C-alpha positions, 0 to 999 in steps of 0.5 A: 378086777371087774366086778358088779355092784351087787358083788362089791361087799366081797371086795372091800379095800380092793381096787375094782372096775365096774361097767356102769351107767350114770344114774344121777350126779352132784358136785361141789368144789373138789368132789363129785358124787356119782350115782352109778347103776350097773343092772345088778344094783345102785351105788355111789362113787365119789370122785375127789379132784386130789385123787384123779387127774385133771381130765378124769375130774372134769369128765366126772363133773361133765358126764351126762345122765345115763352116759356109760362108763368103766369106773375104777376105784377102791371099795370102802364101807359106807354105813349111810348107803343102802348098799353099805359100801361106795367106790373112791375113784381112781379112773374113769373111761367113757364108753358112750355119752348120752345126750338129752336123756328124756326121763330126768330126776323131776316128776313126770306123767304116767303116760309119758313114763309109759311111752318111755317104758324101755328106759323107765325100767332103768330107774331105781324103783322100777328096778326094785319091782322087777327084782322082786318079780324075779324073786317070786319066779325064782321062789316059785321054781324052788318050791315046786321043784323041791315038792316033787312037781314037773314043769309042763309048758301048755300051748299058747295057741289053742282051739278052745277056751279054758273057762268058756268065756268070750274074752278071747283073742281070735286069730287064724290058725291057717284055715281054722279058728284059734285063740290066744290062751287065757289059762293053761289049766286044761292042758295041765290036767292032762299033764297031771294024768301023766305026771302026778303033780305038775306046774306051768308058768307062762303068759295068758291073754284076756280080751277084757275091756278093763281099765282097773289098776288090777287088770292087764291084757297080757299077764303071767300065770303060775298054774299047778295041777295035782292028781289024787289031791282033793280041795282041802289038800290044795288049799293047804298047798296054796297057803304053804306056796304063798307063804313060801314066796312071801318069806323068800322075798323078805329075806332076798330082797330087803334092799328093794323093799326098803327102796320101795318103802314097803312096810315089811311088818305086814308081810312078816305076818304072811305064814300059813295057815290062812283064814277061810270064809265061806261065800255065804258068810262072805255075803253076810259080812258084806251086808254088815259092812254096808254092801246092802244090794249084794245078793247071793249068786252074784260075783264079787268085784274089787270093792267087795274083795277089799271090804272082805280082806280088811277083817283079816291080817293075812290073805283069806280064802273064800270058799264054795262059790255058787256054781252058776258064776264059776267055770264049767269044770269045777266039782260040785260040793257033795252036800250042796249041789248049787255050790262048788269046791272052789276057793279065791285067795284074796290078798290083804291091803286091797290087792284083790284076788291073787289065786283062783282054784278048785277041785276038778270034775272027775265023773264022766257023765257029770262033765258031759251034762257040763258040756251040754249046759255050757254049749261046749260041743264039737271036736275042740273039747273032745280031748279034755272029756277023755280025761274023765274017761280013761283013768279019771282020779280026784284032782285039784289045781290053782292059778296064781296071777303073778303081777297082782302078786308083785303088786301086793308084795312090792306095794305097788298101786298099779299092775302096770308097774309090775310087768316089763312091758305092760299090754293095756286097753289103750297100750301096745307100745312100746 
């Protein structure tokens, strides 16, 4: 019977066959221990000389790292194993012998591993990170589907910028200018006016020449947009969503979190509601913590976000930023024209901003004023202005950066390990 490593718990005491690769091995005398991987997980197979033919035992001793095989044996319980089971081998059929596999069990430098990212993904820790990424995506779809959202796919090639920045990748769209999308948000607002509650999940691109551990050139965003939802209601949805994702990872990725030696006690605390602090109070807090040069009206960098997060055990919302440092589409605070109804959600443990969101402007005259202030003239933005013209309603939305969220939940230091093939300032290979 063919099965997979993730399913062996259903076959205790049975003889099964698994298609696998050899991740590592050790042997002593009359026994060989093979560390197998099959894409679904990792498991030890024990080859005893007395239980197999001479040829099979010799094959087990000689097999090289990352060689592929069909391996057959009995599944038995092993409480010392992270999986809880191992295989007592009866037979091995070699499929392909790998020669001189470049990533050995010894230590390798980051650049070497990144050059061999297509192979590094096979390692146990990288596999665990990707499984956690997959669970975040799965839980995201479950949360929004269960709560009545419709998934809408915004375009990747656009004729305008979502946030009015210069950090865009330009390309030619036949005989006109186009850009790689930095956010699907404007299109999601249009979709919300048609479907009520929507979300997107797709790649976004920022031509930002940054080398920090929190930045990628290409990354994935989850962007919900909601008609008839105000800022306060949006904050509640955000904290419910993040709480749901964290608890799903804790429930379904225990093995992976253990492989990564993640302190899960800190994640167990992540349940709604989350604390909130105004931008004004955040400035005061930073001054108390020694950031004496920070002035009202300045945006926060990574050290500022980390310092603020240190005061809380959960993610913290920083709300009501100054209008001048936020995007043109954010709705002004009804009692303070100089700030907007927005929030950044800062993850604990120094992982920085994982969500940015706001209530959107729904007044046509104010939107026209914003267009003038930001120089958003011409046909490229005309369609977005029409959203405020035809049946405008209060609406809000947010965007969650997938890779930063993976880094936080997996306890990974650098976002380059949270995406299968990272695009960095100095890296377009492999």
